[in-house]
Structure formats: C-alpha cells, structure tokens
C-alpha positions as a printed NumPy array, in Angstrom:
array([[ 98.161,  93.56 , 110.427],
       [ 95.833,  92.613, 107.582],
       [ 95.404,  95.106, 104.73 ],
       [ 93.209,  94.182, 101.748],
       [ 92.719,  95.785,  98.344],
       [ 89.27 ,  95.681,  96.732],
       [ 88.111,  96.791,  93.303],
       [ 86.572,  95.804,  90.011],
       [ 88.295,  93.751,  87.293],
       [ 91.124,  95.872,  85.871],
       [ 91.215,  98.438,  88.702],
       [ 94.878,  97.655,  89.489],
       [ 94.55 ,  95.532,  92.645],
       [ 97.322,  93.056,  91.907],
       [ 99.747,  95.74 ,  90.713],
       [ 99.194,  97.877,  93.796],
       [ 99.335,  94.851,  96.116],
       [102.814,  93.965,  94.805],
       [104.075,  97.574,  94.966],
       [102.827,  98.085,  98.534],
       [104.205,  94.715,  99.677],
       [107.605,  95.769,  98.378],
       [107.42 ,  99.261,  99.915],
       [106.229,  98.208, 103.37 ],
       [108.013,  94.828, 103.331],
       [104.678,  93.115, 103.863],
       [103.851,  89.617, 102.689],
       [101.428,  89.571,  99.743],
       [ 98.479,  87.24 ,  99.215],
       [ 97.524,  87.281,  95.532],
       [ 94.321,  86.115,  93.906],
       [ 94.488,  82.545,  92.576],
       [ 94.001,  83.276,  88.872],
       [ 96.755,  81.189,  87.274],
       [ 95.839,  77.912,  88.979],
       [ 92.061,  78.428,  88.885],
       [ 90.682,  75.439,  86.94 ],
       [ 87.306,  77.085,  86.215],
       [ 88.124,  80.538,  84.804],
       [ 88.402,  79.639,  81.101],
       [ 85.274,  77.478,  81.24 ],
       [ 83.384,  80.176,  83.116],
       [ 84.047,  82.939,  80.597],
       [ 83.073,  80.612,  77.74 ],
       [ 79.927,  79.248,  79.427],
       [ 78.997,  81.388,  82.446],
       [ 75.685,  79.733,  83.275],
       [ 77.225,  76.259,  83.471],
       [ 80.279,  77.157,  85.533],
       [ 79.276,  80.155,  87.698],
       [ 78.554,  78.161,  90.867],
       [ 81.736,  76.071,  90.546],
       [ 83.86 ,  79.179,  90.02 ],
       [ 82.364,  81.087,  92.937],
       [ 82.752,  78.163,  95.346],
       [ 86.368,  77.77 ,  94.232],
       [ 87.069,  81.463,  94.915],
       [ 85.222,  81.333,  98.238],
       [ 87.236,  78.312,  99.373],
       [ 90.51 ,  79.903,  98.238],
       [ 89.752,  83.223,  99.919],
       [ 88.596,  81.644, 103.186],
       [ 91.809,  79.606, 103.317],
       [ 93.803,  82.823, 102.753],
       [ 92.043,  84.683, 105.573],
       [ 92.679,  81.823, 108.015],
       [ 96.357,  81.752, 107.023],
       [ 96.632,  85.536, 107.429],
       [ 95.228,  85.465, 110.953],
       [ 97.309,  82.46 , 111.989],
       [100.566,  83.916, 110.605],
       [100.709,  86.965, 112.875],
       [102.53 ,  88.803, 110.063],
       [101.794,  92.038, 108.206],
       [ 99.971,  90.843, 105.089],
       [ 98.398,  92.635, 102.147],
       [ 95.686,  90.726, 100.289],
       [ 94.564,  91.096,  96.677],
       [ 90.72 ,  91.064,  96.815],
       [ 88.582,  90.023,  99.789],
       [ 86.153,  87.244, 100.629],
       [ 83.387,  89.876, 100.794],
       [ 83.65 ,  90.794,  97.115],
       [ 82.757,  87.283,  96.009],
       [ 79.681,  87.198,  98.22 ],
       [ 78.447,  90.787,  97.878],
       [ 79.345,  91.51 ,  94.265],
       [ 80.22 ,  88.62 ,  91.972],
       [ 77.841,  85.867,  93.108],
       [ 74.776,  88.156,  93.506],
       [ 75.523,  89.673,  90.104],
       [ 75.596,  86.25 ,  88.442],
       [ 72.36 ,  85.35 ,  90.203],
       [ 70.686,  88.604,  89.124],
       [ 71.779,  88.032,  85.521],
       [ 70.196,  84.579,  85.537],
       [ 73.612,  82.909,  85.35 ],
       [ 73.315,  81.2  ,  88.758],
       [ 70.178,  79.333,  89.821],
       [ 68.226,  80.228,  92.954],
       [ 69.182,  76.87 ,  94.459],
       [ 72.906,  77.35 ,  93.824],
       [ 72.882,  80.956,  95.062],
       [ 71.091,  79.988,  98.275],
       [ 73.63 ,  77.199,  98.842],
       [ 76.518,  79.577,  98.127],
       [ 75.147,  82.287, 100.434],
       [ 74.706,  79.775, 103.261],
       [ 78.331,  78.662, 102.868],
       [ 79.579,  82.267, 102.905],
       [ 77.528,  83.163, 105.993],
       [ 79.11 ,  80.246, 107.856],
       [ 82.628,  81.247, 106.778],
       [ 82.049,  84.911, 107.607],
       [ 81.046,  84.011, 111.155],
       [ 84.512,  82.499, 111.667],
       [ 86.702,  85.369, 110.412],
       [ 87.038,  89.105, 110.984],
       [ 87.489,  91.839, 108.388],
       [ 90.841,  93.358, 107.42 ],
       [ 92.328,  96.09 , 109.612],
       [ 92.296,  98.368, 106.568],
       [ 90.381,  97.98 , 103.314],
       [ 91.643,  99.959, 100.324],
       [ 88.977, 100.352,  97.638],
       [ 90.198, 101.26 ,  94.148],
       [ 87.391, 103.243,  92.535],
       [ 87.482, 103.29 ,  88.733],
       [ 85.352, 104.404,  85.797],
       [ 84.297, 101.844,  83.18 ],
       [ 86.492, 103.331,  80.37 ],
       [ 89.545, 103.03 ,  82.637],
       [ 88.708,  99.4  ,  83.494],
       [ 88.25 ,  98.516,  79.817],
       [ 91.56 , 100.168,  78.934],
       [ 93.43 ,  98.277,  81.669],
       [ 91.836,  94.927,  80.763],
       [ 92.816,  95.347,  77.1  ],
       [ 96.315,  96.438,  78.086],
       [ 97.065,  93.27 ,  80.079],
       [ 95.6  ,  91.038,  77.358],
       [ 94.417,  87.977,  79.287],
       [ 92.69 ,  85.639,  76.812],
       [ 89.827,  84.676,  79.137],
       [ 88.979,  88.35 ,  79.757],
       [ 88.432,  89.28 ,  76.095],
       [ 84.743,  88.349,  76.298],
       [ 83.957,  90.563,  79.323],
       [ 81.245,  93.025,  78.296],
       [ 80.893,  96.673,  79.326],
       [ 77.441,  95.805,  80.699],
       [ 78.983,  93.148,  82.963],
       [ 81.634,  95.597,  84.253],
       [ 78.979,  98.274,  84.819],
       [ 76.825,  95.908,  86.868],
       [ 79.849,  94.982,  88.985],
       [ 80.759,  98.647,  89.497],
       [ 77.247,  99.435,  90.741],
       [ 77.454,  96.567,  93.246],
       [ 80.921,  97.65 ,  94.376],
       [ 79.69 , 101.171,  95.099],
       [ 76.671,  99.867,  97.025],
       [ 78.863,  97.506,  99.077],
       [ 81.446, 100.189,  99.879],
       [ 78.698, 102.625, 100.862],
       [ 77.598, 100.229, 103.622],
       [ 81.009,  98.781, 104.514],
       [ 81.497,  98.479, 108.291],
       [ 84.141,  95.787, 108.853],
       [ 86.964,  98.162, 109.732],
       [ 88.933, 101.141, 108.411],
       [ 88.242, 102.092, 104.785],
       [ 90.386, 104.1  , 102.356],
       [ 88.91 , 104.963,  98.94 ],
       [ 91.337, 105.786,  96.121],
       [ 90.147, 107.035,  92.742],
       [ 92.519, 105.387,  90.267],
       [ 91.332, 106.927,  86.977],
       [ 94.201, 109.427,  86.826],
       [ 96.825, 107.427,  88.717],
       [ 99.645, 105.346,  87.26 ],
       [101.341, 103.49 ,  90.13 ],
       [103.819, 101.685,  87.872],
       [105.302, 104.462,  85.744],
       [104.794, 107.475,  88.003],
       [106.519, 107.326,  91.418],
       [104.626, 110.46 ,  92.509],
       [101.291, 108.664,  92.038],
       [102.497, 105.741,  94.132],
       [103.796, 108.208,  96.727],
       [100.368, 109.848,  96.932],
       [ 98.768, 106.477,  97.627],
       [101.404, 105.531, 100.211],
       [100.915, 108.856, 102.051],
       [ 97.155, 108.219, 102.239],
       [ 97.781, 104.692, 103.568],
       [100.324, 105.943, 106.132],
       [ 97.703, 108.326, 107.508],
       [ 95.286, 105.426, 107.98 ],
       [ 97.637, 102.801, 109.43 ],
       [ 99.461, 105.013, 111.94 ],
       [ 96.787, 104.176, 114.498],
       [ 96.802, 100.45 , 113.703],
       [100.304,  99.564, 114.892]])
C-alpha cells in the first residue's frame, strides 16, 4: 500500500510521515532535502536555479514512486510527484522565476512520467493557515528557508487548495493541522490515526 502526505512548506509532512511509519510499521520515503545540491542556490537566486531544482525534485520523486511500486511493501511518502508539477513549478513560472521554455520542457517531462505511474492509495493533505506555516518554519530554523516570504507561501497555499479541490487520483483525507501538535500531544496524533484507520480499512 502506498500512502502519501501532501502539504505546504512547514505543514508538518516529514514529522507526521515519521510518526505514522513508526505507528503502522510502514517504511518511510522522505523528501531529499539534505542531499539536494540546488536548494541553497535556489533560495538565494530563484530565477537562475528554479528549473534545475524542479527537475532534480521531479527525478527524485519519480524514482521514489517506481521503488514504492516495485517493493510491494506498505510505504508512506513525504510529498508527492504531483505537488512539484501542480504547485511549485507553475508557481515559479507565474512569478516570472521560470521561463516559458523551461516550464514547457518541465511540463512535458512530468506528463511522460505521470503516464507511467499511478497515484497513491491514500493521499493525506495537511491543510494549514499561513501564520501556522510561518511559525513552524521559524521553529525548525533551516538556514535556506529564512528568505521565504509570506507572499510566496500564500501563493503556494492557493495552488494547493485548487489542486486538492480537483484531486482524483485515489482516496483523499484532509486534515486541518492549525490546532494539532502531533509531537507533544498523543491525543492529537491519535485523532489523526483514527481518521486514517477509517480510510485504509477498505484498502487492505
């Protein structure tokens, strides 16, 4: 079974992925942030590095999806291949930070990859307000994220909501995370797990 967690920067995807992997004894597939050679450059000079970064993420995510389907195991994935193509790349293009030529090339590559894979059995979308995202980003203190603007996060949130509204790749569970603390409050994590149990009972 393939479960994936989607959500904006700072929504709590990685934290929840690790907690659910431990609870269900699933294998986790985390986003390649530490080894990503473009992230620092991108946040310092978005226009120059946006295409390189997005292709790197697309390649990494496509490889993950292939591995998930070949493994035959229960796997939970931190962020999906769809978020890159429906949210991050179009947002960079709309902001003038990715050229028409690069975006067209990127979109063509994604369309080819998408034709070769299927969506997750369950998508969990972590819905968050901008103040909550900003608070979480500051709390974790990643150097390359200090320059992320509220405008940028707002644009991403709008695209996330539009994408989720039309999502049709499989089962969808939406969790509002503004008043949840998975790490310090076991009851909050229990609430999330109960909601997931209700969705996945029919998947096994």
